C-alpha positions as CSV (number, residue, x, y, z in Angstrom):
1,M,80.3,129.0,93.9
2,R,76.4,129.3,94.5
3,N,75.4,131.4,92.1
4,F,77.8,128.7,89.3
5,A,76.0,125.9,90.7
6,E,72.7,127.0,90.5
7,R,73.3,127.7,86.9
8,Q,74.8,124.2,86.0
9,K,71.4,122.6,87.7
10,A,69.3,124.7,85.8
11,T,70.8,122.8,82.1
12,L,70.0,119.4,84.1
13,Q,66.2,118.8,83.1
14,D,64.1,116.3,83.9
15,L,62.8,114.6,80.2
16,E,59.2,113.1,79.5
17,V,58.9,111.6,75.6
18,E,56.3,109.8,73.7
19,T,58.9,107.3,71.5
20,L,56.3,105.6,70.2
21,P,52.6,105.8,70.3
22,G,51.5,104.8,74.3
23,V,54.7,104.3,74.9
24,V,56.2,107.1,77.6
25,L,60.3,107.5,78.4
26,G,61.5,109.6,80.8
27,H,64.2,110.7,83.5
28,R,64.4,112.6,87.1
29,H,67.1,113.8,88.4
30,I,67.1,112.6,91.9
31,P,69.4,114.6,94.5
32,V,71.6,111.7,97.0
33,N,70.2,111.5,100.1
34,S,73.1,112.3,102.3
35,I,76.8,113.0,102.3
36,G,80.1,113.5,104.0
37,C,82.0,116.5,103.0
38,Y,85.7,116.3,104.2
39,V,87.8,119.1,104.6
40,P,91.8,118.5,104.5
41,G,93.3,120.5,107.4
42,G,96.9,119.5,107.2
43,R,100.1,121.6,106.3
44,Y,97.2,124.1,104.7
45,P,93.6,124.5,106.4
46,M,91.4,124.1,102.9
47,V,88.8,127.1,103.8
48,A,88.1,126.9,100.0
49,S,87.5,123.2,100.3
50,A,84.1,123.5,102.3
51,H,82.2,125.8,100.1
52,M,83.1,123.6,97.3
53,S,81.8,120.4,98.0
54,I,78.7,121.5,100.7
55,V,77.1,124.8,98.7
56,T,77.5,122.4,95.9
57,A,75.3,119.8,97.6
58,K,73.2,122.3,98.9
59,V,72.2,123.6,95.3
60,A,72.0,120.0,94.4
61,G,69.1,119.0,97.5
62,V,70.6,116.9,98.9
63,R,68.8,116.4,102.6
64,R,71.7,116.1,104.9
65,I,75.1,117.6,104.9
66,V,77.5,116.1,107.0
67,A,81.2,117.6,107.3
68,C,84.4,116.7,109.2
69,A,87.7,118.4,109.3
70,P,90.5,117.9,111.9
71,P,91.3,119.8,114.6
72,V,94.3,123.0,114.3
73,K,96.1,123.3,117.4
74,G,94.2,121.0,119.8
75,G,90.8,122.4,118.7
76,P,88.5,123.4,115.6
77,H,89.8,125.4,112.8
78,P,87.3,128.4,112.8
79,A,87.6,129.4,109.0
80,I,86.5,126.2,108.9
81,V,84.0,125.6,110.4
82,A,82.1,129.1,109.9
83,A,82.7,128.1,106.0
84,M,80.6,124.6,106.6
85,H,78.0,126.5,108.7
86,L,77.5,129.2,106.1
87,G,77.9,126.5,103.4
88,G,74.8,124.5,104.7
89,A,76.3,121.3,107.0
90,D,73.5,120.0,108.7
91,E,76.2,118.1,110.8
92,I,79.9,119.1,111.4
93,Y,82.6,117.6,113.8
94,V,86.1,117.8,114.7
95,L,87.5,114.7,113.1
96,G,90.0,114.6,111.0
97,G,91.6,111.6,108.3
98,V,90.5,108.0,107.8
99,Q,88.7,108.0,111.2
100,A,86.6,110.9,109.6
101,V,85.7,109.7,106.1
102,A,85.0,106.3,107.9
103,A,82.7,107.2,110.1
104,M,81.0,109.2,107.5
105,A,80.7,106.2,105.5
106,L,80.0,103.6,108.1
107,G,78.2,105.0,110.9
108,T,79.3,105.1,114.6
109,E,76.6,105.9,117.4
110,S,76.6,109.4,116.8
111,I,76.9,109.7,113.4
112,A,74.4,108.5,110.9
113,P,76.6,106.9,107.5
114,V,76.0,108.7,104.6
115,A,75.5,107.6,100.9
116,M,78.4,109.1,99.2
117,I,81.7,110.9,100.4
118,V,83.4,113.9,98.5
119,G,86.0,116.5,99.2
120,P,90.4,116.3,98.8
121,G,92.2,114.7,101.2
122,N,95.7,113.3,101.7
123,A,96.8,109.7,99.9
124,Y,95.2,108.0,103.2
125,V,92.2,110.0,102.7
126,A,92.6,109.3,98.9
127,E,92.8,105.6,99.8
128,A,89.9,105.4,102.2
129,K,87.5,106.4,99.5
130,R,88.6,103.7,97.6
131,Q,88.4,100.9,99.3
132,L,85.0,102.4,100.7
133,F,83.7,103.1,97.3
134,G,80.9,100.6,96.4
135,R,80.1,100.4,99.9
136,V,79.6,104.5,99.6
137,G,79.8,106.4,96.5
138,I,82.5,109.3,95.9
139,D,82.9,112.1,94.0
140,L,86.4,111.1,92.5
141,L,90.4,109.6,93.9
142,A,92.2,112.4,93.9
143,G,96.5,112.3,94.1
144,P,98.9,115.5,94.5
145,T,97.5,118.7,92.5
146,E,99.2,118.7,89.3
147,T,99.2,121.9,87.1
148,L,100.2,122.3,83.0
149,V,101.0,126.1,81.7
150,I,100.5,126.6,77.8
151,A,102.0,129.2,76.8
152,D,103.7,131.4,73.8
153,E,105.8,134.7,72.6
154,T,102.6,137.0,74.4
155,V,103.7,136.2,78.0
156,D,107.0,136.3,79.9
157,G,109.0,133.7,82.5
158,E,107.3,135.9,85.4
159,L,103.9,134.9,85.4
160,C,104.6,131.2,84.0
161,A,106.7,130.5,86.5
162,T,104.2,132.0,89.2
163,D,101.9,129.9,88.0
164,L,104.0,127.5,87.8
165,L,105.1,127.1,91.4
166,G,101.7,128.6,92.2
167,Q,100.7,124.9,92.4
168,A,104.1,123.1,93.4
169,E,103.8,124.2,96.7
170,H,101.1,122.1,97.7
171,G,103.5,119.3,97.8
172,P,106.6,117.5,96.7
173,T,104.8,115.5,94.3
174,S,103.2,117.6,92.6
175,P,103.7,118.1,88.7
176,A,104.6,121.1,87.2
177,I,104.1,121.5,83.8
178,L,105.0,124.0,80.9
179,L,104.2,123.3,77.3
180,T,105.7,126.5,74.7
181,T,106.6,126.9,71.3
182,S,109.1,129.4,72.5
183,E,112.6,128.5,73.4
184,R,112.9,131.3,75.1
185,L,109.7,132.1,77.0
186,A,111.3,127.8,77.9
187,R,114.5,129.3,79.1
188,E,112.9,132.5,80.6
189,T,110.8,131.1,83.2
190,I,113.5,128.4,84.4
191,G,115.4,131.4,85.8
192,E,112.6,133.0,86.8
193,V,111.4,129.8,88.8
194,E,115.3,129.8,90.6
195,R,114.7,133.6,91.5
196,L,111.6,133.2,93.2
197,L,112.6,129.4,94.8
198,A,114.4,131.6,96.6
199,I,112.4,134.0,98.3
200,L,109.3,132.0,98.0
201,P,108.2,131.1,102.1
202,T,106.8,127.7,100.9
203,A,110.3,127.2,98.9
204,D,111.1,124.0,100.6
205,T,107.6,122.3,99.4
206,A,107.8,123.6,95.9
207,S,111.7,123.6,95.3
208,Q,111.2,119.7,95.6
209,A,107.9,119.5,93.3
210,W,110.0,121.5,91.0
211,A,113.3,119.2,90.9
212,D,111.5,115.9,90.7
213,Y,108.5,116.9,89.1
214,G,108.9,120.1,86.7
215,E,109.0,119.8,82.9
216,V,110.0,122.0,80.4
217,I,108.7,120.8,76.8
218,V,108.9,123.0,74.2
219,C,106.9,122.5,71.0
220,D,106.9,123.0,67.3
221,D,103.2,124.9,67.0
222,D,100.0,125.0,68.2
223,D,98.7,121.8,67.4
224,E,101.2,119.4,69.3
225,M,101.3,121.4,72.3
226,V,97.4,120.4,71.9
227,R,98.4,116.7,71.5
228,E,100.7,117.1,74.5
229,A,98.5,118.8,76.6
230,D,95.9,116.0,76.0
231,R,98.2,113.0,76.4
232,I,99.4,114.9,79.7
233,A,96.0,115.1,80.7
234,S,96.6,118.2,83.6
235,E,94.0,118.6,86.5
236,H,94.4,122.2,85.7
237,V,95.6,123.8,82.6
238,Q,96.7,127.4,82.7
239,V,96.4,128.6,78.9
240,M,98.4,132.0,77.8
241,T,98.5,132.0,74.2
242,R,97.8,134.3,71.2
243,D,94.6,132.5,70.6
244,P,93.2,131.0,73.9
245,D,89.8,129.8,73.0
246,Y,92.2,127.5,70.1
247,F,92.9,124.9,73.3
248,L,89.3,125.5,74.4
249,T,87.7,124.0,71.3
250,R,90.7,121.7,70.7
251,M,91.5,120.2,74.1
252,T,89.2,116.8,75.6
253,N,91.5,116.1,79.0
254,Y,91.8,118.1,81.6
255,G,90.0,119.0,85.0
256,S,90.1,122.6,84.5
257,L,90.4,125.1,81.9
258,F,91.8,128.7,83.0
259,L,91.9,130.8,80.1
260,G,94.3,133.7,79.2
261,P,96.7,135.6,81.6
262,R,93.8,137.4,83.7
263,T,93.1,134.5,85.4
264,N,94.6,131.9,87.0
265,V,94.4,128.9,89.1
266,A,94.5,130.1,92.3
267,Y,90.8,132.0,91.4
268,G,89.3,129.0,90.2
269,D,91.2,127.0,93.4
270,K,89.5,129.4,95.7
271,V,87.1,131.7,94.8
272,I,86.1,132.4,91.1
273,G,83.2,130.2,91.3
274,T,83.6,127.0,89.5
275,N,85.1,123.7,91.8
276,H,88.3,122.8,92.7
277,T,87.8,118.8,93.4
278,L,89.2,117.6,89.7
279,P,90.5,114.8,88.2
280,T,94.2,113.4,88.7
281,R,96.5,110.9,87.7
282,K,94.9,111.3,84.3
283,A,91.7,110.5,85.2
284,A,90.8,113.6,83.3
285,R,90.8,111.1,80.3
286,Y,87.3,109.7,81.6
287,T,85.9,111.9,84.1
288,G,85.2,115.3,85.3
289,G,85.3,117.3,88.5
290,L,82.8,117.5,91.0
291,W,79.9,119.9,90.1
292,V,76.0,120.0,91.0
293,G,75.5,117.1,88.7
294,K,77.4,114.9,91.4
295,F,75.0,114.6,93.5
296,L,72.1,113.7,91.3
297,K,71.3,110.6,90.6
298,T,69.4,110.1,86.7
299,C,66.6,107.8,87.0
300,T,64.5,106.4,83.9
301,Y,61.0,105.8,84.4
302,Q,58.8,104.0,81.4
303,R,55.1,104.2,81.1
304,V,52.6,101.9,78.2
305,L,49.8,104.1,78.0
306,T,47.7,101.3,76.3
307,D,46.9,97.9,74.6
308,Q,48.1,98.1,71.0
309,A,51.4,99.4,73.1
310,S,51.9,96.6,74.8
311,V,51.4,94.1,72.1
312,L,53.7,96.1,69.9
313,V,56.8,96.1,72.4
314,G,55.7,92.7,73.8
315,E,56.1,91.0,70.1
316,Y,59.8,92.2,70.1
317,C,60.6,91.7,73.3
318,S,59.1,87.8,73.4
319,R,61.3,86.6,70.5
320,L,64.0,88.4,71.9
321,C,63.9,86.8,75.1
322,V,63.1,83.3,73.6
323,L,66.5,83.6,71.3
324,E,68.1,84.0,74.2
325,G,67.1,81.1,75.9
326,F,65.4,83.5,78.8
327,S,61.9,81.9,79.1
328,A,60.4,83.7,82.5
329,H,61.8,87.0,80.5
330,A,59.8,86.1,77.8
331,E,56.2,85.0,79.5
332,Q,57.0,88.7,81.3
333,A,55.7,89.3,77.6
334,N,53.6,86.8,76.9
335,V,51.4,86.8,79.3
336,R,50.5,90.5,78.3
337,L,50.3,89.6,74.7
338,R,47.3,86.6,75.6
339,R,45.8,89.5,77.6
340,Y,45.6,92.6,75.5
341,G,45.7,90.5,71.8
342,G,49.3,89.6,70.6
343,R,50.7,86.7,69.3
344,P,52.6,85.3,72.0
345,V,56.2,83.1,71.0
346,A,56.3,79.9,72.2
347,Y,59.5,79.0,74.4
348,A,61.2,75.1,74.9
349,Q,60.0,73.7,77.9
350,P,62.0,72.1,80.5
351,A,62.3,68.1,80.2
352,V,60.3,65.8,82.5
């Protein structure tokens, strides 16, 4: 996790460039000063969520990291607390649900407020983040976990069914969809799903998700599967086809891609190093998931080095401001034009 986050951060370079003679523009990537990381602990204590948010924020350079997780069996969950501590959390609280989100965002007598809230949670946590957005920043609004398997005749029904149910067990409203060009594989996968539901310990949850939100879609060719996949815009997309790179280069709407039969969503959810906080409910059409860049503010700056440069920019600025009717804006340019040898543009004086 830390390794990949560090490589991601290395791609984000500060910038300074002279765009015109004497005009210097730039940007800096500035870490958010403080964040609150929520780690769920309801049906499943999400140990992996601790390092997904905390480690990524630490690599980004966040100065203060507050972490909250609900009590489990009346006390702190040892593995979650250990993950928080080892990830680099500065403050750890045994506090869950809406109360935790509110405490971190608004502050209490003992918890100073943070600038941003991140991490998955149930529907109540998501709604709390939605209502607080604007007062604090958030990573994204996460809905039920989604998975999409794209497969052809090069794999079998057992692999497809296992990957579908591996996410369906998250909750009874988790979509699990198979896209395939093989009717034989479609039928085989449906049979394997039924077989696995007879033996999985989490079958009660997974079977309800499959019954209500499971789909099998047979397409004519790979191109149609790309179009369908982009329409669905799933959180997780497992690609097990003859040429997985065909989908890597053509798909545009997904949270994260898992390419080839040797990888799977559980690897990404838990250990492989990418982040598992990903867009759901078609949000993949306009955003990616949590990554080191989410904790960085890209802030611009400007510097004008010479009188000539100020005149060059100022004359254009003055004319545009007068055209728009912004006389005080125009005067910001004009006062410099008068000082540095340019030609101010007259603007209409108010009637007396």
